[in-house]
KEKE-3310 file (N, C-alpha, C; in steps of 0.2 Angstrom, whole numbers, plus 5000, padded with zeros to 4 digits):
npx = (4532:4527:4532:4532:4520:4526:4539:4538:4541:4554:4572:4577:4585:4582:4583:4583:4583:4585:4585:4598:4604:4607:4601:4601:4595:4594:4581:4575:4567:4557:4551:4553:4555:4567:4575:4586:4596:4606:4614:4618:4622:4615:4603:4587:4576:4561:4546:4537:4523:4517:4525:4533:4548:4563:4573:4590:4594:4604:4618:4628:4642:4650:4663:4667:4682:4692:4702:4696:4696:4687:4681:4678:4669:4661:4651:4637:4623:4606:4599:4587:4578:4578:4588:4604:4620:4629:4641:4650:4666:4681:4692:4700:4695:4683:4686:4691:4681:4670:4658:4645:4639:4626:4621:4606:4600:4589:4584:4570:4564:4570:4581:4589:4598:4606:4612:4623:4628:4643:4642:4643:4657)
npy = (5327:5318:5315:5300:5297:5291:5296:5309:5318:5317:5319:5316:5308:5311:5302:5302:5293:5291:5290:5288:5297:5303:5311:5318:5325:5333:5333:5342:5340:5352:5366:5379:5395:5401:5416:5422:5437:5439:5450:5457:5448:5443:5434:5428:5420:5412:5405:5394:5393:5403:5414:5419:5426:5416:5415:5412:5402:5390:5394:5389:5391:5387:5390:5390:5392:5402:5393:5381:5374:5370:5376:5379:5394:5403:5404:5405:5411:5416:5432:5440:5444:5435:5435:5435:5439:5432:5434:5444:5447:5450:5450:5449:5438:5435:5440:5430:5420:5410:5404:5400:5389:5387:5382:5380:5377:5370:5362:5361:5365:5359:5357:5367:5368:5380:5387:5401:5415:5425:5442:5456:5467)
npz = (4773:4786:4803:4812:4826:4837:4837:4838:4850:4851:4847:4831:4816:4800:4785:4768:4753:4736:4718:4717:4726:4742:4756:4772:4787:4803:4815:4828:4843:4850:4859:4856:4849:4839:4834:4823:4821:4809:4803:4814:4823:4834:4844:4847:4859:4861:4869:4859:4859:4867:4865:4875:4882:4884:4896:4902:4894:4886:4875:4862:4852:4837:4825:4808:4800:4788:4783:4784:4796:4811:4825:4843:4847:4855:4870:4881:4890:4887:4891:4902:4893:4884:4875:4866:4862:4850:4843:4847:4853:4863:4854:4838:4831:4824:4811:4803:4801:4792:4793:4805:4817:4828:4843:4852:4868:4880:4895:4898:4886:4875:4860:4847:4832:4822:4807:4803:4795:4797:4803:4792:4791)
capx = (4532:4525:4536:4527:4519:4531:4545:4536:4544:4561:4577:4578:4589:4578:4587:4579:4587:4581:4588:4606:4606:4605:4601:4599:4594:4592:4575:4576:4560:4558:4545:4556:4555:4573:4576:4593:4598:4613:4617:4620:4625:4611:4598:4581:4573:4555:4542:4533:4516:4515:4530:4537:4556:4566:4579:4594:4594:4611:4619:4635:4643:4656:4665:4671:4686:4693:4706:4692:4695:4681:4683:4673:4669:4658:4645:4634:4616:4601:4597:4580:4573:4578:4592:4611:4625:4633:4648:4655:4672:4686:4697:4698:4694:4678:4688:4693:4676:4666:4651:4644:4634:4623:4617:4602:4598:4586:4582:4563:4561:4573:4587:4589:4604:4605:4618:4623:4634:4645:4640:4648:4660)
capy = (5321:5318:5310:5295:5299:5289:5300:5317:5322:5315:5321:5311:5310:5309:5301:5301:5290:5290:5293:5288:5302:5302:5317:5317:5331:5332:5336:5342:5341:5358:5371:5386:5399:5405:5420:5425:5443:5438:5456:5460:5443:5442:5429:5429:5413:5413:5399:5393:5394:5410:5420:5422:5425:5411:5417:5407:5396:5389:5395:5387:5393:5385:5393:5387:5397:5402:5388:5375:5371:5371:5377:5383:5401:5407:5401:5409:5411:5421:5436:5440:5446:5429:5437:5433:5441:5426:5435:5449:5445:5455:5449:5450:5431:5435:5441:5424:5416:5410:5402:5399:5385:5389:5377:5383:5371:5371:5356:5361:5366:5355:5360:5369:5370:5385:5389:5408:5419:5431:5449:5460:5473)
capz = (4776:4793:4807:4816:4832:4842:4837:4838:4855:4851:4842:4826:4810:4794:4779:4762:4748:4730:4712:4718:4731:4749:4760:4779:4791:4810:4817:4835:4846:4854:4860:4856:4842:4839:4828:4822:4817:4807:4802:4821:4827:4840:4843:4852:4860:4865:4868:4852:4859:4869:4864:4881:4882:4887:4899:4905:4889:4885:4868:4861:4845:4833:4819:4802:4798:4781:4781:4784:4802:4815:4832:4848:4846:4861:4873:4886:4892:4886:4896:4904:4887:4880:4869:4867:4857:4848:4839:4850:4857:4864:4850:4831:4829:4819:4804:4800:4801:4786:4795:4812:4819:4834:4847:4858:4872:4886:4898:4898:4879:4869:4857:4840:4829:4817:4804:4802:4792:4802:4801:4788:4795)
cpx = (4531:4529:4531:4526:4524:4538:4544:4539:4551:4565:4578:4582:4585:4583:4582:4584:4582:4585:4595:4608:4604:4606:4598:4599:4592:4586:4575:4569:4561:4552:4548:4556:4562:4574:4583:4593:4605:4617:4620:4623:4622:4606:4593:4578:4567:4551:4538:4526:4514:4519:4533:4544:4558:4573:4583:4594:4601:4612:4627:4637:4650:4657:4669:4675:4688:4698:4703:4692:4689:4683:4678:4674:4667:4652:4643:4626:4612:4600:4590:4575:4574:4583:4600:4614:4630:4640:4652:4660:4677:4693:4695:4697:4688:4680:4690:4688:4672:4659:4651:4639:4632:4619:4613:4599:4595:4583:4574:4560:4565:4579:4585:4596:4603:4612:4617:4629:4636:4643:4645:4650:4661)
cpy = (5321:5313:5306:5298:5297:5292:5308:5321:5320:5318:5315:5313:5307:5308:5299:5299:5289:5293:5293:5293:5300:5309:5316:5324:5329:5336:5336:5344:5347:5362:5378:5389:5403:5409:5423:5432:5443:5445:5459:5454:5442:5437:5430:5422:5415:5406:5399:5395:5401:5416:5423:5421:5420:5413:5411:5401:5396:5390:5393:5388:5390:5389:5389:5393:5397:5396:5381:5372:5374:5371:5381:5390:5405:5403:5406:5407:5417:5425:5436:5441:5440:5430:5436:5436:5436:5428:5440:5446:5451:5454:5450:5443:5431:5436:5435:5419:5416:5408:5400:5394:5386:5384:5381:5377:5373:5364:5355:5361:5363:5359:5362:5370:5374:5386:5397:5410:5424:5438:5452:5466:5479)
cpz = (4783:4797:4811:4823:4838:4843:4838:4844:4856:4846:4837:4820:4805:4788:4773:4756:4742:4724:4713:4722:4738:4753:4767:4782:4798:4811:4825:4838:4851:4854:4860:4849:4843:4833:4828:4818:4815:4805:4808:4825:4834:4838:4849:4853:4864:4864:4862:4853:4862:4868:4869:4880:4886:4890:4901:4900:4886:4877:4867:4853:4843:4827:4814:4800:4790:4778:4782:4791:4806:4822:4836:4847:4852:4864:4879:4887:4890:4892:4898:4899:4882:4874:4871:4861:4855:4845:4843:4855:4858:4859:4842:4827:4823:4812:4800:4799:4795:4788:4802:4813:4827:4837:4852:4861:4878:4888:4897:4890:4873:4866:4850:4838:4823:4814:4802:4798:4797:4799:4797:4792:4791)
residu = (PHE:GLU:ILE:PRO:GLU:ARG:PHE:ALA:SER:ARG:ASN:VAL:LEU:VAL:GLU:VAL:THR:GLY:GLY:GLY:LYS:ARG:VAL:SER:SER:ALA:VAL:TYR:ALA:ASN:THR:MET:ALA:VAL:THR:LEU:ALA:GLU:ASN:TYR:GLY:ARG:LEU:GLU:VAL:ARG:THR:ARG:ASP:GLY:GLY:ALA:PRO:LEU:ALA:ARG:THR:TYR:VAL:LYS:VAL:TYR:ALA:ARG:LYS:GLY:ASP:GLY:THR:VAL:ALA:PHE:PHE:LYS:ASP:GLY:TYR:THR:ASP:LEU:ARG:GLY:LYS:PHE:ASP:TYR:VAL:SER:LEU:ASN:THR:ASN:GLU:LEU:ASP:SER:VAL:GLU:ALA:LEU:SER:VAL:LEU:VAL:MET:SER:GLU:GLU:ASN:GLY:SER:VAL:VAL:ARG:GLU:ALA:SER:PRO:PRO:GLN:ARG)
# end
């Protein structure tokens, strides 16, 4: 399904209804390629067209814990190589995490939200 041209450069929520079901999904306009290495808890952000690393890109992570609560986990910026370690903390908080939601945001290149499992210990 193709998004109409007038929405091509905008963040949109796409909702499909049929057969008694309703499914929705957020589609974020961006020019980034975000790669998650879930086994290590690291991500890499590059431009989609040329593959150049995107340094100083903001990353914010939320965690869903075993008891079902959701809380802020970590934030920061990608380094000069476009990389960010999204799980390392100086605490044992990762032990209670079931899932992570990672927001990657750049003023020039848009936003991406990815879901990730915490790395196995």
